[in-house]
N, C-alpha and C positions, 0 to 999 in steps of 0.2 A: 422493459425498454430495454434497447440500446444505447448503447455509449462510448466514448472515443477509444480507439485505438493504440497500443504501447506506442512511445512515443522515444528517440535514441538517447532520451533522458540525460545524464550528465556529460555525455561525451559528445554534444554538439553544442554547441553555444545559439542562444536565441536573446531576439529583443522582441517583444510584442507588438506589433502593431495593432490597435487597439478597433478599428474600423476593415470589418470585412475578417475579422477575427483569424489575419493573416501573421505569421510570426515569421523571423527570417533569421538564417543559421547558418552555422559554416563546417566543415568537418574539421577537427583537429589533425597535425602534420603529424606525422609520427615519429617517434625515437628514432636518429640517424636515419631518416631520410636522404633520399637520394632525388634527384630532380628525373624525368622522363623524358622523352625526345624519341617521334616516331620516324626517320625520314630526315632526321636532323633539325628537326621541328619543333622547340620546346611544348609539352603539354600542360595543361593547369596543373596548379599544386594537388587538387585531390587524387591526381593519379601519381603523385610521389611513391616510393619504394618504401615501408617501414620496417623498422626492426623491430620484430618480435621474438617468443621465444622459441620459434620455429627456424631463425635466420631471417635474411634481407624477404620481403615478399610483397605482393601484390594483389589490389585486391579485384574481384571474382568480375565483377562488371566490369571492371577497363577491360578485360581481355578480348572481345569482340573487335578492340582498335585494331588488334597486333594481329586478326584473322582468327583467333579460337574462339569455335563455337560453342557456349557454356551451358550448364543446368547447374544454378546458383542454388543449390540446397545443400545444408551442410548434414543433409544425413542423406544423401541420394547426389553428390557432386559428381559432374560429368565435364571433360574436357577435352574436345576433339580438334585437332586441326590435323587435314588431310585425310590418310586413312593411319590414324595413330592417334590413342584415347588414353587418357588417366580418369580411372574413375576411385573414387573415396564414399566409404559409407565409415561409421564409428563401429560397425559389427566386421569391419573384415580389412580394414586398411585399406591403403592405395593398393590397387592392379591397374595393369597394362594390359589391352588390348591392340590389337595390330602391331605388337613389334613385341622383344624379348627385355627380359629386364631382372635384372638381379639386385637391384642396390636399395638402399634405402632413402626415406623421402620424411621430412618430420609434415608431418600432420596438419590441417587450415585452420588459421587462428581466426577462432569472432571476436572483430571488434565494436562495439557498437552494434549496429544490422549489418555490416558489410562483413564480409568472409574472406581471408588471406588467405596464399596459399605461396608456397617458395617458388625462388626462382627458376630453380633445380628442374619443380617439374615443366615449365616451357623450356627448358635447354632440353627433357628428353622430348617431347612432342615436336621440336625442330624450329621454334620460332627464333630468327637470325637476328643476332643482336651486330649491331654496326660499332657499338664502342660501349665499352664498360670501366669506365674511369672513377674514380672517386666523387666526381662531381657531375655526374651526369651516367646517365642510363641512354643509349639512344639504342631504337629497336629499326628495322626496315622496312619498310613501309608493305602491309599485306596486299597479298593480289588480289583478295575481295575482305568485305567486312560480315562476318553475318546479321543475319536481320533477326532469325529466328530462336528462340529459347528449344534445349535440346530437350524428347521427352525423358520420361523417367526411365533406371535402365533395366534394362530386361534380365532379371535374375539368374534364368539359363546359360545369358552370354558372360557371365561375374570367371568362368571357367576358361572359356577363350584364349585369357594372355598369362601370362605370368608375372607376377608381384614378389615385393622382398623375400626372399630364401629361394632355396633349389627348385627348379622347375617343377612343374609337376604337383606340389606339394596343395592339401588339400585347401577345399575355401568354401567358407561359409555363406551362402545367398543372402542378403537383405531379405528382410521382409517383403511378401508383392505389393506394389503400386498400381495404382490405376492408369495407363496408357494415354498418353496425351492424344486427344481429339486433334480431326484432317480435318480443315474446314472444305467446304463440297467445290467440287473441280469449276465450280461456273463464279464463284466467290472471288472476287479481290482477293490479292495479298493485302494481310492484315499490319498495321505495325506491328513491331518486335513486343511480344509478353513474356514475362519471365518470369518465375516465383521467388523474390528474394530471401535472404536465409531471412527466420526468423530468429527474434532475437532469444540468447538462454534462459529458462526462467527453469533450473531443476527445483521441486521433484514436479515441475508439470509440464513434460513431452510436447514440443510445436505440433499444430493438427496438421494433418498431408493439407500442402497445399499446390496438389495437382489441378488444373483448373477444368470447368467442365466442357461439353462439347459448346459451341459456339453456336450461338442465336446467329437466323437467316440476319445478312446484312442490307441495311437501311438502301433505298433506294439514291442514286448519285447526287451528289449538292451540287450548288453552283460553281464555279469557279471565282477564286477571290478577286476582288476588286479595290480594294485595297494595298500599297504598299504592302511584302513580305519581309517579318522580321526574324520568323523562324519558324523551324518544323517539329512537329512530334516525332522525335523517331522511336523513341519507346516510352512501352508502357511497361510498370516491373508488381504486381503485387504480393505479398505474405501476409500469411494469418497467423496467429500463437495465440493459444489458449491460457490464460494465468484462471485457474480455478473455475468458476463459471462466466467469467471475462475475457470475453473474444476482445482482440487487438487488430483491424484489418489496416496494415500497410500499403495503399498504391500510388504510384512514384510516375509522372508525367514527367520524361528527359527529351526538354530540347534542346536544340543545334544553336542554338543562342537564349539568351537572356529577351524577355519580350513581358508586357504588362497584362495582367491578369484582372476580372472580376470575381467575384463570389456572390451568387445569389442563394440561398438555404429556402428548400421548401419543403411540400408537407412530403415526408416519407424518404428525402434527399439532398442533394444540392444538384446545382451547375455551378461550374468554372468556366467561365468565357477565355480566350485568348484571342483577341484584335490582331491581329496580322500574319497570322499562324496557321501554316496550312498541315492536313492530316486526311490521312488516308480514312474514309470510315468506315466502322466495322460497330459490333455491339458483339456484348460476351457475358457470360453468366460466372462468377466468380467464384474461389472455393466458398465464402462465406454465404453461400445463396444469394450477394446482393449482384443487381445488372448495372456494369459500365457499358457506355456507348459513348462513340464521337464522332463527332457529324464534324462538315465543312458548310459553314456559310460564305456568304461574298465579302464579311467583315472580318471574320476567321473561324479558328476551333471552335466547338463546345463543348464542353463534354461534362457528362451528367453524370450520377451515382447514386444508384435508389440505397438506403442504408435503414430502411423500415423503422425509420425515426429516431435512429442512431443520433448518439453527439459525436461529432466530427471535428476536430482541429486541423487546419490548412494553414501550411508556412511556404519557404520555399528556402533551398539551398545551394550555392554555388559550385564550379567547377567539378561538374557539368550545370550547365541550370536545369534545374530538377521543381515541379511545384507536387510537394506530400500532401496528402488527404492522411489524415490517421483517425479513423472509427470505434468507438471502442462501445459496446454490445454486451448486455448484463443478461445472456443466456440465460439464467436462469435467478429468479428473483429469490427461489425458495432457498437458495446458499450464498453467504453472505457475503460480499467483492471483497478478493484475498487486499493487502498493502501494496503497495509498489514501492518498493524499495532504491527505483530511483530517483522518486521524486518524493523524498522527505522535504518536510520542515528544516529550517537549518535549528541547530541546534538536538535534534529528535536524532539517535544511533541506532538502527535496529542489529540484531543479530540474530543468528537462528545457528542451534546447535542439538540437532536431531531432533526429540517429539519436543525440546525445549526453542519458545521464545522470548526476546528480551525488545524492551521499548526503552531506550535513558532515553533523560531531558535536562540537559544543560541547567543547572541550577544558577546560574544568571542570569537565564532568559526565560523560565519557566518555575511556578510553583507551584505545587500540591495542596488542592484542597478539598478538604471535602462538599458532595453539592446533596440536597436531599430534594426528593420529590413534594408534594403537599404530604403533611400528615392521613396515613391511610390509604394512599394512593401508589402504582408503582410507576417505573417510566423505565423507557429504554436509555443504555449507558449513553449513545450517541443524542438521545434529545436534552439529557441535563449535560451532556458536553456544552450543547447550546446554549444553553439556556442561561450562561454565565460566559460565552468567548472563550470557551477551553477549545484546546487542538487536543486533547485527546483523555481516557477515561477507560477506570476499570472498575469492576462492581464492586460495590463495597460489601458490608458484613450481612450475617444470616438474617431472615425475620418470618415471618407466618405468614404462610402462603393466603391467608383467609383474609387478614386482615391488611396484608402488606403494611404492618409496625414490625419496626427493627425490634430484636430480642434481645438485644448486646448494647453496650453502650456506642450512640453520635455524639457527638459537640461539633458545634458548627460558631464560628468564631464569639468565641469562649463563651458559650455556652452551653451546657450538656440539655440534650434534645429529647433523646432514651438513657434510660440510667442504664446500669454496668452491671453483669452479673460479678466482677472484681474475681476474675479467675482465669480470663481467656487472656490472649495474648493480644496488644493493641496497638498500632500506629498510628501516629501522631504530626503533626507537624507547626513548626512556630509561628512566628507574624513573620520572623526573618529567610523561611522554608526551608529549617533545620528538620531531619528527620527523626523521628523518635521512634524507637523499641520496647516494647516492656509489657508491664504487672499493675498501672497503678488502678485504684481503687476509688473515684471519683465521687464525692459527693456533697453540696449543697451545703454550705454553712451558713446559719444567718447569727448576724451578733448586734448589739447596742449595748452601748451603759448599762442600761436599764436591767437588761436580765440576761446579762453575759454572750452566751450561746448556744442554737437549737440546729441539729445538723437533718438534714430534710431526709424524711424514710425512705421517699419513693416520687418517678419521675414521671408523670402520665397524667392528663385531663379528667378523669373519671372521676368522680368526688368517693370519699372512702373517711369517714367519719373518724377511723380509728388512725391516720395516717395524717402527718403533714409531708404534704404531696404539691408540688413545683411541676408546672408547663411552660412552654415557652408558645405563645400564642400568635398564633396564624391569621385571625380576623375572620372565624371562622368556626373554632372548633368551639363548644362552651365548657367553661369548670364551673365548680362549686352548686351547690344546692341547699334546700331547706335554710337550717340555723346555722351552717356553714361560713365559715368567713373567708372572704379573697383578696388579700393584698396585690397591689399593681405596684410593680417596681420596675424602673429603667433602666435597663445596663448601665451600671455604671454610677447609678445613683445613693444617696448614701440617708434616704429617706422614700416613707412610703409616698406612691404619686396618687395611688386610688385606694380605698377600702370599703367593701363590698358585702352584702348577704346577699344569700341565694345565687341562683345562676347568673352567669353575666360571659359574653363572647370578650376574651383580650385582645388587643391589636395585635399586629403581627409585630412580632421582637419583642413583645412588652412579657416579660415576666411574671407570671402569677402563681402566688402562694397560698394553699387552700388546707384550711386547718379549721375542726371544732374549738371557737372556744372556754368550752367547760375542761377541755382536755391539753390542750394550751394556755394558759391563763394569763401567761407572760410576753407572750407576742401580741404586739401592739393590734387597736382595731381602730383607727385615724387616718387621714391625712395628714404627711406633712409629717409623722411620728421616726426619729433616727433610727433605720435601720439597716444595715449595710451585709449583700449577698455576695458571697464566694464563694468559689471553686476548688477545694479541696482536695488533692489529686493525691495525698496518701499515697507514693512512692519514694524510690530513690534511686531505682535505675538510670534516669534519665530524669533530664535538666524537665521534668511536665509543668514546674508551675508556669514555664511561658510558652506552652502550648496550646491556639489560637483550635484547633480542630485535631476530632480524634475518631477511630472507628474500633471499636473490636469483631475480633471473628475468631483467630487459630486454626489450627496451632501455631505457635514460634517455628519455622521450620528449619532456620538458620540463624548464628547468632557468631561474631565472630570470624565466619569463615565456615564454621564448620554445623556439621548438623545438629541440630539441635530439639529435635521430636520429642515431647512427653507428654503423651495424651491422659496419664492419671492427672499431672499438676491440673490442665486444664480442662478436665470433667467430662473427655470427651469420652463415647461407645465405642470404642475399636470395631464393635461386632456390629454396630448399627450401618445403614445406609450411609449415615455421613462422612463414613470413612472408606466407601467401597472406592474400589477403580474408578476414576471418573476423567472428564474435562478439569485441570486445575486453574487455576490464575492466582495472584501475591502480588504484594507491593515489597518491592527489597530496596537497597543499595548495593549499585555496583560502579568502581571505579570512582569511588565520591557520587555520582548520581542516583537521584530518584528513580526507579526502574519497574515496568510494565512487566510482571511475567508472566504468560501461557504455555499452560504442558498439554498439551494434544489429549493425552490418556497415560493413568497412572493412578497409584496412590500415593498421597503425601510421604511415605518415606521414598517415595522414587522420585517427586519432585523435588523432594528436600535435596536428595542424593546428585539431580540434572543441576540446581541452583549452586551447591557449593562448588560440582566439578567447575561451573563455567565461570566462578570468581566472586560468584556474589557474596559480599558480606551478612547482610544481614535480609530478613524476609518473613514475614507474614500472611497464612495462607488467609484468602477473600474465601466467603462462602462461593462452593465452587459446583459441578455437576453442572446442571441446565441455568443454575445463573451466570457462569464463566462468562466474561467478552471484558472485550480487551480492544477497544475502539482509537481508531488514528483519523482524524480529517483531511480528504483530501482524496487518496488512491486514483485509481483508474477512473480518470474523465469525472473528476471529482463526483467518485459515486460512496466514495467513506471506505475504509479498510479494518480489516476486522482479521486477528492473529487466529480469533474461531472459528472454525470451518463448520461449522451447523448455526442458525440462530437460537440467541437466549430469549430465556423469560425478560419480562422486564423487572425492577429492580427500585425500592425504597432512595437506594443513594449508592455514591456512588464517588470513589478519589480520581477528581477531574485536575490536568495541569493548566491553568492558566497561562497568560502573557504575562509576565509582570507588569504589575501597574493598571491591572485588568481589576476594577473594582466590583466585589462579588456584594449580591442582594441577600 
């Protein structure tokens, strides 16, 4: 399925217009910007200069207004005025063609989706300046305004000019690019189409943005029969890949503001611009989508095929533009990535090599343990959505055959899976405090009539030799034969119901099953006094206040230092559980509970990376094929995963829910 394309994110202010999916916004002015005029005529604020790390700069997309022909591509930038040309690529730096140059020039700078070049580049090209004052930069009017985008650079031409350093220095040619196609001589001149710079998304390089050959031009359209409000001057297209999510941006630049209406269709959409004139054309975009422009008597119509992709439409001012961002999940076999420019408020993303971290403001979010129904496994995303959470990470170890946890799980103050009493555990209080340590929790039954008795096991399967406990789910039976089962409501001090034989406890009801012959002191009638408490048996953290907990291990980091001790926790370092693989953990960074994901490595390497990133404490969750770190949202609301491969379903997860959210 296709999905929406990357937006300018935080760099553009937007206010949503619900009807038609339109969103309006403006580009921010740059720090230390100067107004720009052309032949004494003040230009829109979007054309102001910006003070960037390379000095005072202008956006490449504005340069045609000064007579400069451009190729607006951060990997293959071309600026041409007359016979003088400057070219830039990250591999070669600046190069001059048509004139000699031995100076130095700052590299272009990317701001949002706009590429900026230093004013010195315009001087080298020969752009005339009428006034260069602190409060105004006035350029001479150009002889002509270019309408076409320059084609990709010819690698062989890179040695024809000179660049920084001595003349005749060796030049490394950039990688070959597909030459820009030329429309047939009989076709009318099309609106200028350029490829805008892709938003940087290291380590994922932008996809080549060279347009494919233009398709045949439709027949001539009728003359406009309504008042003209604007002309569609330029169409710009950019395409970027984020893992397997393709983000395509189509920008329609108009000479003046104009109304528009959007019609979403099967496989695409149409934008109608009443009172707008346009040169009819049709072309295939680098993504494979088709964009056509038609002139009707009432105005211009743009049709964009997206193959069912999710598109967002909004407008920008100065100059007036209609922007269509379309996102496509090109390979559903790979999880869609996180969009670092569209995180929920209170969520912080950090990346340090193979280590990825998602931290959550404890004032806004609370970590909770969320479980699938007993004997079932679900995707982490499903578990997150089941409680209206915002993010989640897979939980502890489990038996793949039965999908039952093999170590401690506690939810809402009830222990739903017993503890092995040796593995590192992470827990959460009702106030959201995160606990780390080695508790050995047991249910304890007490009454003035018999004192106290410790529960042997937490499971549904009856065992005449044990006193077992099970938290009912409304489906799973407990008890058998001559065994007695006591049903106790959480927080109650008396038996709610006492039965013999098999019974299905209601959801949330605690069932205590035993053989009366082995435990004769235990009550066997409803109403008998009985108190059930969870004794955490730990002093390394305030576990008595814990409401949720998961055991997994090993403890990776404690007090900011690597703390792995596999022997203490009973791990076999020669087994597959210790192999280099995908790793996940729950920790605390800068006082915030944090999801951690490690692309590949041993537990020791994972721990070292966490300590190096400043994580104070962390416990590893089940890793390998279970490792999942999920955040709602992402590109076009596809969901965002730190893991680069799909993981298997799991019986439980640690989920971050907004404060005040009730969990069933």
